[in-house]
Structure formats: structure tokens, C-alpha cells
C-alpha positions as CSV (number, residue, x, y, z in Angstrom):
1,G,27.0,199.7,75.0
2,S,25.9,200.6,78.5
3,E,22.8,198.4,78.3
4,R,24.9,195.4,77.4
5,K,27.3,196.0,80.3
6,E,24.3,196.2,82.6
7,A,23.0,192.9,81.3
8,E,26.4,191.3,81.9
9,K,26.5,192.8,85.4
10,E,23.1,191.3,86.1
11,V,24.3,187.9,84.9
12,E,27.2,188.1,87.4
13,N,24.9,189.3,90.2
14,L,22.5,186.4,89.6
15,Y,25.3,183.9,89.5
16,N,26.5,185.2,92.9
17,K,23.0,184.8,94.3
18,A,22.8,181.3,92.9
19,Q,26.2,180.5,94.5
20,K,24.9,181.8,97.8
21,C,22.0,179.3,97.6
22,Y,24.3,176.5,96.9
23,N,26.7,177.4,99.7
24,A,23.8,177.5,102.2
25,S,23.7,173.6,101.8
26,N,20.2,173.4,103.2
27,I,18.2,173.3,100.0
28,D,16.2,170.2,99.2
29,T,15.6,168.9,95.7
30,M,12.0,170.3,95.5
31,E,13.2,173.8,96.4
32,L,16.0,173.6,93.9
33,D,13.4,172.9,91.2
34,K,11.7,176.2,92.1
35,I,15.0,178.1,91.9
36,Y,15.6,176.5,88.5
37,E,12.3,178.1,87.3
38,Q,13.4,181.4,88.7
39,F,16.6,181.2,86.8
40,S,14.9,180.4,83.5
41,T,12.3,183.2,83.8
42,G,14.7,185.9,84.9
43,K,13.4,186.3,88.5
44,I,15.9,185.2,91.1
45,S,16.1,185.2,94.9
46,S,18.8,184.2,97.3
47,E,16.2,182.4,99.3
48,P,14.4,179.2,98.2
49,V,10.7,179.5,97.2
50,S,8.4,177.4,99.3
51,S,7.7,174.0,97.6
52,A,4.0,174.5,98.3
53,A,3.7,177.7,96.2
54,Y,1.6,176.2,93.4
55,K,-0.5,173.0,93.4
56,I,-3.3,171.4,91.4
57,N,-6.0,169.2,93.0
58,V,-6.4,165.8,91.5
59,D,-10.2,165.5,91.6
60,S,-12.8,163.4,89.9
61,R,-12.3,165.0,86.4
62,F,-9.0,163.0,86.3
63,K,-10.7,159.6,87.1
64,G,-9.3,156.9,84.8
65,K,-6.6,159.2,83.5
66,G,-2.9,159.6,84.1
67,V,-0.1,162.0,85.0
68,M,-0.1,163.6,81.5
69,A,-3.7,164.6,81.8
70,V,-3.0,166.5,85.1
71,A,0.0,168.2,83.5
72,Q,-2.0,169.2,80.5
73,E,-4.7,170.7,82.7
74,A,-2.1,172.7,84.6
75,Y,-0.4,173.8,81.4
76,K,-3.7,175.1,79.9
77,A,-4.4,177.0,83.1
78,L,-1.2,179.1,82.5
79,G,-3.1,180.9,79.8
80,D,0.0,182.5,78.2
81,T,1.8,179.4,76.9
82,T,4.5,181.4,75.2
83,I,6.2,181.6,78.6
84,I,7.3,178.0,78.6
85,S,6.9,175.2,76.0
86,W,4.7,172.2,76.7
87,S,7.6,169.8,76.5
88,D,9.7,171.8,79.0
89,F,6.6,172.2,81.3
90,Y,5.8,168.5,81.2
91,S,9.4,167.6,81.9
92,E,9.5,170.0,84.9
93,F,6.1,168.8,86.1
94,K,7.3,165.2,86.3
95,K,10.5,166.2,87.9
96,I,9.1,168.3,90.8
97,N,6.6,165.5,91.5
98,R,9.4,162.9,91.6
99,N,8.4,161.1,88.4
100,P,5.0,159.7,89.5
101,E,3.8,156.5,87.7
102,T,0.2,156.9,88.7
103,I,-2.2,159.5,90.2
104,K,-4.6,159.2,93.1
105,I,-7.9,161.1,93.3
106,G,-7.8,163.5,96.3
107,E,-4.1,164.2,96.2
108,Q,-2.4,167.4,95.3
109,M,0.4,167.7,92.7
110,N,3.1,170.4,92.5
111,V,3.1,172.8,89.5
112,P,6.4,174.4,88.2
113,Y,6.7,178.0,89.4
114,I,6.2,180.3,86.4
115,K,6.6,184.1,86.6
116,N,3.4,186.2,86.7
117,I,1.1,183.2,86.5
118,Q,-1.6,182.6,89.1
119,A,-1.8,179.3,91.0
120,V,-3.7,176.7,89.1
121,E,-6.0,176.0,92.0
122,E,-7.3,179.6,91.8
123,V,-8.7,179.1,88.3
124,A,-12.5,179.5,88.7
125,E,-13.7,176.8,86.3
126,P,-11.9,173.5,85.4
127,A,-10.6,173.3,81.9
128,P,-12.4,171.0,79.4
129,E,-11.7,167.3,79.9
130,V,-8.5,166.0,78.2
131,K,-9.3,163.5,75.5
132,P,-7.3,160.2,75.7
133,E,-6.1,160.7,72.1
134,V,-4.4,164.1,72.9
135,E,-0.7,163.3,73.0
136,K,0.7,166.8,72.5
137,I,-0.3,170.4,72.9
138,E,0.8,172.5,69.9
139,E,2.9,175.5,70.8
140,P,1.6,178.8,69.4
141,K,3.8,180.8,67.1
142,T,5.5,183.7,68.6
143,K,6.6,187.0,67.1
144,E,10.2,187.5,66.0
145,K,12.1,189.0,68.9
146,G,14.4,192.0,68.6
147,F,18.1,192.2,69.7
148,W,17.4,192.9,73.4
149,G,14.8,190.1,73.5
150,K,17.3,187.7,72.0
151,L,20.0,188.9,74.4
152,W,17.6,188.4,77.4
153,D,16.8,184.9,76.1
154,G,20.5,184.2,76.0
155,I,20.9,185.3,79.7
156,K,17.9,183.1,80.7
157,S,19.5,180.1,79.0
158,V,22.7,180.7,81.0
159,F,20.7,180.5,84.2
160,K,18.8,177.5,83.0
161,A,22.1,175.8,82.7
162,I,23.1,177.0,86.2
163,G,19.8,175.7,87.6
164,N,20.4,172.3,86.0
165,F,23.9,172.2,87.5
166,F,22.5,172.8,91.0
167,V,19.7,170.3,90.6
168,N,22.1,167.6,89.4
169,L,24.4,168.3,92.4
170,F,21.6,167.8,94.9
171,S,19.7,165.1,93.2
172,S,20.5,161.4,93.6
173,K,21.0,159.5,90.4
174,E,18.1,157.3,91.5
175,D,15.7,160.3,91.3
176,K,16.2,160.6,87.5
177,D,13.4,159.7,85.2
178,D,13.7,156.0,84.4
179,N,12.2,156.8,80.9
180,V,15.1,159.1,80.0
181,I,17.4,156.9,78.0
182,E,21.1,157.4,78.4
183,E,22.9,157.7,75.0
184,D,25.0,154.5,75.3
185,N,21.9,152.5,76.4
186,K,19.8,153.4,73.4
187,T,18.8,150.6,71.1
188,T,19.5,150.7,67.3
189,F,15.8,151.5,66.8
190,Q,15.9,154.5,69.2
191,K,19.0,155.9,67.5
192,M,17.3,155.4,64.0
193,L,14.3,157.5,65.1
194,E,16.6,160.6,65.5
195,T,17.2,160.8,61.7
196,A,14.8,158.3,60.0
197,T,11.6,159.1,58.2
198,V,8.4,157.7,59.8
199,R,5.1,156.9,58.1
200,Q,1.9,155.4,59.4
201,E,0.7,152.1,58.0
202,G,-2.5,151.0,59.9
203,E,-1.5,150.6,63.5
204,F,2.2,150.5,62.7
205,Q,4.8,153.2,62.1
206,I,7.2,152.3,59.3
207,V,10.7,153.7,60.2
208,T,13.0,154.0,57.3
209,Q,16.7,154.9,57.4
210,D,18.6,155.7,54.2
211,Y,22.2,154.5,54.7
212,E,25.1,155.4,52.4
213,V,27.4,152.5,52.0
214,K,31.0,153.2,53.2
215,K,34.2,151.5,52.3
216,G,34.4,148.1,53.9
217,D,30.7,147.8,54.4
218,S,28.8,144.5,53.7
219,V,25.2,143.5,53.8
220,W,26.2,141.2,56.7
221,N,27.6,144.1,58.6
222,L,24.5,146.2,58.0
223,A,22.3,143.4,59.1
224,R,24.3,143.1,62.3
225,T,24.3,146.9,63.0
226,Y,20.6,147.3,62.4
227,A,19.5,144.1,64.1
228,T,17.9,142.7,61.0
229,T,18.8,139.9,58.4
230,E,20.6,139.9,55.1
231,D,17.5,138.6,53.4
232,I,15.4,141.4,54.6
233,I,17.9,144.1,53.5
234,C,18.3,142.4,50.1
235,A,14.5,142.2,49.6
236,D,13.9,145.8,50.6
237,N,16.6,147.1,48.2
238,G,16.3,144.7,45.2
239,I,19.8,143.4,45.9
240,E,20.3,140.1,44.0
241,D,23.8,139.3,45.2
242,K,24.5,140.3,48.8
243,N,28.2,140.3,48.1
244,K,27.9,143.0,45.5
245,I,27.2,146.4,47.1
246,K,29.4,149.5,46.4
247,E,30.6,152.5,48.2
248,G,28.2,155.4,47.9
249,Q,25.2,153.2,47.3
250,I,22.1,154.1,49.3
251,I,20.5,151.2,51.1
252,K,17.1,151.5,52.7
253,I,16.8,150.0,56.2
254,Q,13.2,149.5,57.5
255,K,11.9,148.7,60.9
256,L,8.4,148.4,62.5
257,G,7.3,150.7,65.3
258,Y,4.2,151.3,67.3
259,K,3.3,154.7,68.9
260,V,2.0,154.1,72.4
261,L,-1.5,155.5,72.9
262,Q,-3.0,157.0,76.1
263,G,-4.1,154.1,78.3
264,D,-1.9,151.5,76.6
265,N,0.2,149.1,78.6
266,L,2.9,146.7,77.4
267,F,0.6,143.6,78.0
268,Q,-2.1,145.1,75.8
269,I,0.4,145.9,73.0
270,A,1.9,142.4,73.2
271,K,-1.5,140.8,73.0
272,K,-2.5,143.1,70.1
273,F,0.3,141.9,67.9
274,G,0.5,138.3,69.1
275,L,3.8,138.9,71.0
276,T,5.1,138.2,74.4
277,V,5.9,141.0,76.9
278,E,9.4,139.7,77.3
279,I,10.3,140.1,73.6
280,L,9.1,143.7,73.7
281,K,11.0,144.4,76.9
282,D,14.3,143.0,75.5
283,L,13.9,144.6,72.1
284,N,13.3,148.1,73.6
285,N,15.5,147.9,76.7
286,I,12.5,148.2,79.0
287,E,13.1,147.2,82.6
288,D,9.8,148.2,84.1
289,V,6.6,147.2,82.1
290,D,4.7,150.0,83.9
291,K,7.0,152.7,82.7
292,I,5.9,153.4,79.1
293,Q,4.3,156.7,78.1
294,A,1.8,157.9,75.6
295,G,3.7,159.1,72.5
296,Q,6.6,156.8,73.1
297,M,7.7,154.8,70.0
298,I,8.6,151.2,70.6
299,E,10.0,148.7,68.2
300,I,7.9,145.7,67.0
301,P,9.9,142.7,65.8
302,G,9.2,142.3,62.1
303,F,9.5,143.9,58.7
304,V,7.6,144.9,55.5
305,Y,7.5,142.3,52.8
306,E,6.8,143.3,49.2
307,V,4.8,140.6,47.3
308,K,6.6,139.2,44.3
309,P,5.0,137.7,41.1
310,K,3.8,134.2,41.7
311,D,3.9,134.7,45.5
312,T,1.1,133.3,47.6
313,L,0.3,133.9,51.2
314,T,1.3,130.3,51.9
315,K,4.7,130.7,50.2
316,I,5.3,133.9,52.1
317,S,4.3,132.1,55.4
318,Q,6.8,129.3,54.8
319,R,9.5,131.8,53.8
320,V,9.2,134.0,56.9
321,G,8.1,131.4,59.5
322,V,4.8,133.1,60.4
323,S,1.4,131.3,60.0
324,V,-1.0,132.3,57.3
325,K,-3.6,133.0,60.0
326,D,-1.2,135.5,61.8
327,L,-0.3,137.2,58.5
328,M,-4.0,137.7,57.7
329,K,-4.7,139.0,61.1
330,I,-1.9,141.5,61.3
331,N,-2.6,142.8,57.8
332,G,-6.4,142.9,58.1
333,L,-6.9,140.5,55.2
334,T,-10.3,138.8,54.8
335,S,-8.9,136.3,52.2
336,D,-5.6,134.9,51.2
337,A,-5.7,136.8,47.8
338,I,-2.7,139.0,47.3
339,K,-1.1,140.8,44.3
340,P,2.4,141.8,43.2
341,E,3.9,144.9,44.9
342,Q,1.4,144.6,47.7
343,K,3.0,145.3,51.1
344,I,2.7,142.6,53.7
345,I,3.6,143.3,57.3
346,V,5.4,140.4,59.0
347,V,5.5,140.3,62.8
348,Y,7.4,137.4,64.4
349,N,7.4,136.3,68.1
350,N,10.3,133.9,67.7
351,S,13.5,135.7,66.9
352,D,14.9,132.4,65.5
353,Y,12.2,132.2,62.8
354,A,14.9,132.3,60.1
355,V,16.8,129.3,61.5
356,S,16.2,126.1,59.6
357,A,14.3,123.3,61.3
358,D,17.3,120.9,61.2
359,K,19.2,123.4,63.5
360,K,16.5,123.0,66.2
361,K,16.0,120.3,68.7
362,V,13.1,120.0,71.2
363,V,13.3,118.1,74.5
364,V,10.2,117.5,76.7
365,D,10.5,116.7,80.4
366,K,7.1,115.1,81.2
367,A,7.8,115.1,84.9
368,T,8.0,118.9,85.1
369,N,6.0,119.6,81.9
370,T,9.0,121.6,80.6
371,K,9.6,122.0,76.9
372,T,13.1,123.0,76.0
373,E,14.1,124.1,72.4
374,I,17.8,124.1,71.7
375,V,18.9,126.1,68.7
376,D,22.3,125.2,67.1
377,M,24.2,128.5,66.5
378,S,27.5,126.9,65.6
379,S,27.2,127.8,61.9
380,D,28.7,131.1,63.0
381,A,32.4,130.4,63.3
382,K,32.9,132.9,66.1
383,L,30.2,131.2,68.2
384,A,31.5,127.8,67.4
385,A,34.8,128.8,68.9
386,R,33.0,129.7,72.2
387,P,31.5,126.5,73.6
388,L,28.8,128.0,75.8
389,L,27.5,130.2,73.0
390,K,27.1,127.4,70.4
391,Q,23.5,126.8,71.7
392,K,20.7,129.1,72.4
393,S,17.9,127.7,74.6
394,R,14.2,128.4,75.1
395,V,12.3,126.9,78.0
396,N,8.5,126.8,77.5
397,G,9.0,129.4,74.7
398,Q,11.1,131.8,76.7
399,V,14.8,132.4,75.9
400,V,16.9,131.8,79.0
401,A,20.3,133.1,79.9
402,T,23.4,131.1,79.0
403,R,24.5,129.5,82.3
404,K,27.1,127.1,83.5
405,V,28.5,126.2,86.9
406,F,32.3,125.7,87.2
407,E,33.5,123.9,90.3
408,P,36.8,124.7,92.1
409,K,40.0,123.3,90.6
410,N,41.9,123.5,93.8
411,S,41.5,124.5,97.4
412,G,42.8,128.0,98.1
413,K,42.1,131.4,99.5
414,L,38.6,131.5,97.9
415,S,37.5,128.0,99.0
416,G,33.9,128.0,100.1
417,K,33.1,131.2,98.1
418,T,30.7,131.3,95.1
419,I,31.1,134.1,92.6
420,I,28.8,135.0,89.7
421,I,30.6,136.2,86.6
422,N,28.3,137.9,84.2
423,A,29.6,138.4,80.7
424,G,27.6,141.4,79.5
425,H,25.1,141.1,76.7
426,G,24.2,138.0,74.8
427,Y,21.1,136.1,73.7
428,S,17.7,137.8,74.3
429,Q,14.0,137.2,73.6
430,A,14.5,139.5,70.6
431,G,17.5,137.6,69.1
432,T,21.0,138.6,70.2
433,D,22.0,141.7,72.1
434,P,25.6,142.1,70.9
435,G,26.5,145.2,73.0
436,A,28.9,147.5,71.3
437,L,29.6,146.7,67.7
438,S,33.2,146.8,66.8
439,P,34.3,149.8,64.7
440,G,37.8,148.5,64.3
441,G,38.0,144.9,63.2
442,I,37.9,143.2,66.6
443,D,35.0,141.1,67.9
444,D,31.7,142.6,69.1
445,E,31.4,143.4,72.8
446,W,29.5,140.3,73.9
447,L,32.2,138.0,72.5
448,I,35.0,140.1,74.2
449,N,33.1,139.9,77.4
450,Y,32.8,136.1,77.1
451,D,36.5,135.7,76.6
452,N,37.4,137.9,79.6
453,A,34.8,136.1,81.8
454,M,36.5,132.8,80.9
455,R,39.9,134.2,81.8
456,L,38.6,135.5,85.2
457,K,36.7,132.2,85.8
458,D,39.9,130.2,85.4
459,R,41.8,132.3,88.0
460,L,39.0,132.2,90.6
461,C,38.5,128.4,90.3
462,A,42.2,128.0,90.7
463,Q,41.9,129.8,94.0
464,G,39.2,127.5,95.2
465,A,36.0,129.4,94.2
466,K,32.9,128.0,92.7
467,V,31.9,130.2,89.7
468,I,28.5,130.6,88.2
469,F,28.8,131.9,84.6
470,L,25.8,133.9,83.3
471,Q,25.4,135.7,79.9
472,G,22.4,137.2,78.2
473,H,20.3,140.4,78.0
474,V,20.0,142.3,81.2
475,N,16.4,141.2,81.7
476,L,17.5,137.6,81.6
477,I,20.3,138.1,84.1
478,T,18.0,139.9,86.6
479,K,15.7,136.9,86.4
480,E,18.6,134.5,87.1
481,L,19.7,136.5,90.2
482,A,16.3,135.8,91.9
483,K,16.7,132.0,91.5
484,N,17.8,129.9,94.5
485,N,20.4,127.9,92.5
486,N,22.3,131.1,91.8
487,K,23.0,132.2,95.4
488,A,26.5,133.7,95.6
489,D,28.9,135.7,97.7
490,M,29.9,138.3,95.0
491,F,28.7,139.4,91.6
492,I,31.1,140.7,88.8
493,S,29.7,141.9,85.5
494,I,32.2,142.3,82.6
495,H,31.7,144.9,79.8
496,V,33.4,147.0,77.3
497,N,32.8,150.8,77.5
498,S,30.8,151.8,74.4
499,H,30.3,155.5,75.1
500,D,31.2,157.5,72.0
501,K,32.7,160.4,74.0
502,P,35.3,158.9,76.4
503,T,36.7,161.3,78.9
504,S,39.4,158.8,79.6
505,D,40.5,155.6,77.9
506,R,41.0,153.5,81.0
507,T,39.4,150.7,82.8
508,Q,36.5,151.6,85.0
509,I,34.9,149.8,87.9
510,Y,31.3,150.7,88.8
511,A,29.4,150.2,92.0
512,S,25.7,151.0,92.0
513,T,23.9,154.0,93.5
514,N,21.8,151.9,95.8
515,K,21.2,153.2,99.3
516,L,21.5,149.7,100.7
517,S,24.1,149.0,103.3
518,I,25.8,146.4,101.1
519,N,26.6,149.1,98.6
520,K,29.4,150.3,100.9
521,K,31.0,146.9,100.4
522,S,30.6,147.2,96.6
523,C,32.3,150.6,96.7
524,E,35.2,149.2,98.8
525,L,35.6,146.4,96.3
526,A,35.6,148.9,93.3
527,D,38.2,151.1,95.1
528,M,40.4,148.1,95.8
529,M,40.3,147.1,92.1
530,E,41.0,150.6,91.0
531,K,44.1,150.9,93.2
532,K,45.6,147.7,91.8
533,F,45.1,148.9,88.3
534,D,46.6,152.3,89.1
535,D,49.6,150.5,90.6
536,W,50.1,148.0,87.7
537,I,49.4,150.0,84.5
538,P,52.3,152.6,84.8
539,E,54.8,149.8,85.4
540,H,53.6,147.6,82.5
541,E,51.9,149.8,79.8
542,K,53.4,152.6,77.9
543,I,51.2,155.6,78.2
544,S,52.0,158.6,75.9
545,K,51.5,162.2,77.2
546,K,48.6,162.8,74.7
547,D,46.9,159.7,76.2
548,A,47.3,160.9,79.8
549,F,44.3,161.4,82.0
550,I,44.9,163.8,84.8
551,N,42.7,163.6,87.9
552,K,43.3,165.9,90.9
553,G,46.7,167.0,89.6
554,K,48.1,163.5,89.0
555,Q,47.9,160.9,86.2
556,D,45.1,158.4,86.7
557,Y,44.9,155.0,85.1
558,A,41.6,153.6,86.4
559,Q,38.5,154.9,87.9
560,S,36.1,153.6,90.5
561,K,32.7,155.2,90.0
562,Q,29.0,154.8,90.7
563,A,26.1,154.4,88.3
564,N,22.6,153.0,88.4
565,Y,23.3,149.9,86.2
566,A,20.5,147.3,86.5
567,V,22.6,144.1,87.0
568,I,24.7,145.4,89.9
569,R,21.7,147.2,91.4
570,E,19.6,144.0,91.4
571,A,22.5,141.8,92.7
572,E,22.8,144.0,95.7
573,K,19.0,144.2,96.2
574,V,18.1,140.6,95.6
575,Q,21.1,138.7,96.9
576,K,22.6,141.3,99.3
577,I,26.1,140.7,98.0
578,P,28.8,143.1,96.8
579,A,28.5,143.7,93.1
580,V,30.6,145.7,90.6
581,L,30.5,146.2,86.8
582,W,33.9,146.2,85.1
583,E,34.4,148.3,81.9
584,I,37.6,146.9,80.6
585,A,38.4,149.7,78.0
586,F,36.7,152.0,75.5
587,M,35.6,150.3,72.3
588,V,35.7,153.6,70.4
589,S,39.3,154.3,71.3
590,P,42.1,152.8,69.0
591,K,44.2,152.4,72.1
592,G,41.4,150.6,73.9
593,R,40.9,148.2,71.0
594,E,44.6,147.6,70.9
595,R,44.7,146.6,74.5
596,M,41.6,144.4,74.2
597,S,43.2,142.6,71.2
598,N,46.4,141.9,73.3
599,P,45.9,138.6,75.1
600,D,48.8,139.2,77.4
601,I,47.3,142.5,78.7
602,M,43.9,140.9,79.1
603,N,45.4,138.0,81.1
604,S,47.1,140.6,83.3
605,Y,43.9,142.5,83.8
606,S,42.2,139.3,84.9
607,D,45.1,138.6,87.3
608,I,44.5,142.1,88.8
609,M,40.7,141.4,89.2
610,S,41.4,138.0,90.8
611,K,43.9,139.4,93.3
612,S,41.5,142.1,94.2
613,I,38.8,139.5,95.0
614,V,41.2,137.4,97.0
615,E,42.2,140.5,99.0
616,Y,38.6,141.5,99.6
617,F,37.7,138.1,101.1
618,N,40.9,137.8,103.1
């Protein structure tokens, strides 16, 4: 009726006002955050609200505490918490304060603008001290809303979306919360948490996923997908023959987790469980050890073992490669007495614990006091076919990136140049980071990346370049970039796009979002590569109409883009060299898999990349 029309008119009016704000082009990020709050509460103005509208003093009551404690204090001071949920409030609090890692006594922090609420600093008495164990503020139940209340909520959600749109337009990608995990960067464990059941077992969280076996599945495939072993899956599910599972069968997958407590840091957690910080970083895709939060769930390498008849702790120790002493400590055992069906938690610091001793060789360099352990991985036929991946190395207990230097084959247009080729993903402290797992019968991403890196290496060496090949988890690669023996003139990282919702099934070349001057060179290189792909593909590949990707009114075959990928960001930052990340095709697309399986097309793609690099330097 008439009221509905009025509501629709109000939506249009508010949108026009929001558009006016945008067109003014003089709004900074902080002010946009205030406008965002006005959208979501139904109060809008065509003028930005002062960013100094509401603040909270960080005084002595917050000594020894963190950002969450200040946010909790501000949230409680609102009084009527039905206006905004705690999770939304905390998200906005971090955003308008530019995602602070720490607090400083004496400073002021901005509080999200909330309609009809007084400034926090006007509250007469400070709220009670926030206890360290408080991780979440429960949201009170609200009364069921009527039709008009629900309609108004709908209108507010529209403006919340509009607000997000404007904030994203004005905010740099580097301003985003580093703790927000992009979908295609989530670990298997992080994805499991979305649907798995979780139960507390001492200090651990036991995360259990029920998986229904599909046609073509195998225990080996499941072990690979869930980053575990065949033996663990068989033991958890009473499977006697790993080759005999059937479609529709429910298989239980278990992982260990730990819920970060207020005041925890990664070093304390590692020490608590007898682990290294590096293995926790790699296992959980953590770049910055200082950026973990209370309530965050992190994976602990290990599993739950059910004691069998005639088992002893010594037998279990030998079977799982963990000492009796460590098993007793982790499980709080005062003696080695155990009984059938008892649950024993196994935590391992060496991801190669299951590799037999005859597959390991230790070399000690007394001059440098360096101990190198070389693990033979050639029992896997796919690794045996790729010479540089046949061995995995640990130096003084730490896994190192796969590395090899290839000298020039001839003199040519790249003579005197050194280029790092990084095949994405690979060995890590936590085992193997395979990248995208193939859904269509081709190799996993890290193996495809290796093959294409070798193709590009051959072409660059033929043009006179020296090539440094690097492969491994991102944390290992960033360490390598800082070493003097890896100084280079350019950095190329090779990947396969694993995003499950491709907007286009084409090759993509990324430069970082760095503000460094060298980033302009990276963008120029990416644009040069994109143009060569755009020229070559329509002449040599058959693209159907349904496969077409239209950009600005014309068909587009490749894209040069920018994203905050760690390897290219660090290459620019540490070595001050142009750096790009090349996504060859989309793993999830049948057409993408078809191209990646075609050696002629992959060779041609490497030719294009090589010609682009030659053109850039000449």
C-alpha cells in the first residue's frame, strides 16, 4: 500500500544521498565508516560525520590487555545491545581503528557511530574489568518483529550493502584485516570448521567431519584432501582393507585444534605442545606470528589414536614416531599404563614421522655445525618423475624450500639477468602444501606449477638468463627472498587458479598492491604479458560463445590484475624487483583442465611469458 511506496521512495532518496557522497570524491576511509553506520541504522546525511564523533580513552584499566578488551568495554557502554550485534560491532571497531595489533595506554580509539547512543567517554563510571577468559559477549534475545519491522530491517540491509560498496571503493586492499581469510586461501582445516562437529578434549578441540564416499573416491584420495594419512583414516573408521570402501559409506575424518585464549601467542602455543612456530605457521597459513586472536581455532598437527588390545605405550610410540615421554606429557599420563579403547592424543613436530628410517639420510657439516636430513620421496611415482621433488630437506630440523640454480645455456637477449621462477606450493614444515587438488584427473597444482616452471626455465636459459628455481610453502619462499644468494632482477610465481567461482576461465597475471615505486614496473610487466596472451589466444585457441568473457564491450582472453599476494609483495619489498604471479588457468573449469593437460598449449604459454620478459628487459 501507500506505506510500502513511501518506504521504497525513502530507499531511492537515501541511495541518491549516498551517491552524492560518493561523487564528492573528498571522503576519507574513516568518514566512510561513519556513513556506513548511518546506512545500517536508518539515519543518513549527505555530509560525512566527523571521524572524531565518538571515542574511548585507553586508560589504566586496560593495562596488560588487548584490542578486544577495549571493544568489549565500548560495546557494554552502548547499553541497548539489540541495536548492533557484538560480532558486527567488533568488526566495525577494528575497521575504523585500522586493524590495530596492540593498544597503548593514554591513546584514544574510535567507536563506531550508533544511532541514539551517547559517546562512550561520557559514561560516568567505567564498566567492570573484562576478564581474560571472556571471548564472546552473548547477544540478548529480541522480540519477534512485525511486518513493518522486518521491512525496515530489509531496507537497512540494503544500505549496509551500499555502505560496504563505498568503503571497498575508497579503501586500499592493504587496509583489509589480515586475519580475514580469503576463501581460496583457506586451509582444509579452516574449511572443515564450517560444517564439522567440535568437542573439547583437555586443551584440544577434536574436529570431526563425516564424509560420504562418492564414486571414484579412495582412502588415498581422502588422505590427500584432508592432509592426513591412510593409516589414520583406516584406524579411525575400523577399515581393514584400504582398497575396499564403497559409495555412500560414511567415513569419519578427525583433526586436532586449539582455541586461542586471551593473551596467547604463537610461541607459547608451540612451546605448550612441543612444536615449532614454523610448523604452526605453515599448517595454518599464518604469515605474521603476532596476528592471532582470542577465539581463533588453529590446527595442531596430530590425531587421536584409539588403544587396541595388547597395545602398550611403547608400541604406540614406535608406530607413530613420537616418544613415550611426549605421549605421556600431552595426554597427562602419570604412568605408561593404558587400556583398550582409551583415546591417546598424538602430536608430532616432524611431518615425516611416518616415513621409514631407511628413507632418511642425515649429513652433518662440522665446519658450519649444520645438520641436514634428506628424506627420499621417490616412492611416489609422480615425485620420482620430477627430479627436484624426489628429495625433501631439513636443515637443523627446519624444512627448506626446494632450490636449484640453472646457468645460461647460451648468450642472448637476457644475458646478465637473473630471474627467480617460483613454482607455487610444495614442501612445508607441516608436510606438503599441494595447492589446489585436482577435481578432474590431472595432477595437483604444485606438480602442474613445477612442470610449467621447468618449461619457462628452459626458454629463459636459452636466452642467456640465469634462473633460480624455488618451490615450497609461501613462508619458505619469503625466507629465501631475503637471502643474499637469491639476488635477482625479476620474480615470476607460477600458479593455477583454484577459486571455485571463476568469473572468467582465462590466464591471469597479478602484480601486488604495494605502494612502492617498483610496483609500477610490476604492473607494466603484467600488462605486457596480458597483451601478448590477448593477441595469441584468439588466433590459436577455439573459444566458443558460451565460453566468451566480455570486458568493456569486447572479448577478453587474459587479465592483468592486482592483489596482495605475499610472494610478489615480498619480492618487491625485499629485493626491489618487478614481481608478478601468473595464474595459468582455472583448475575448477573443464576447459581450464583441458588446456593444462595439453603440452602444446602449455609450451606456447611459456613462449608468451618468455617473449614478454625479453621485451621488458629490452
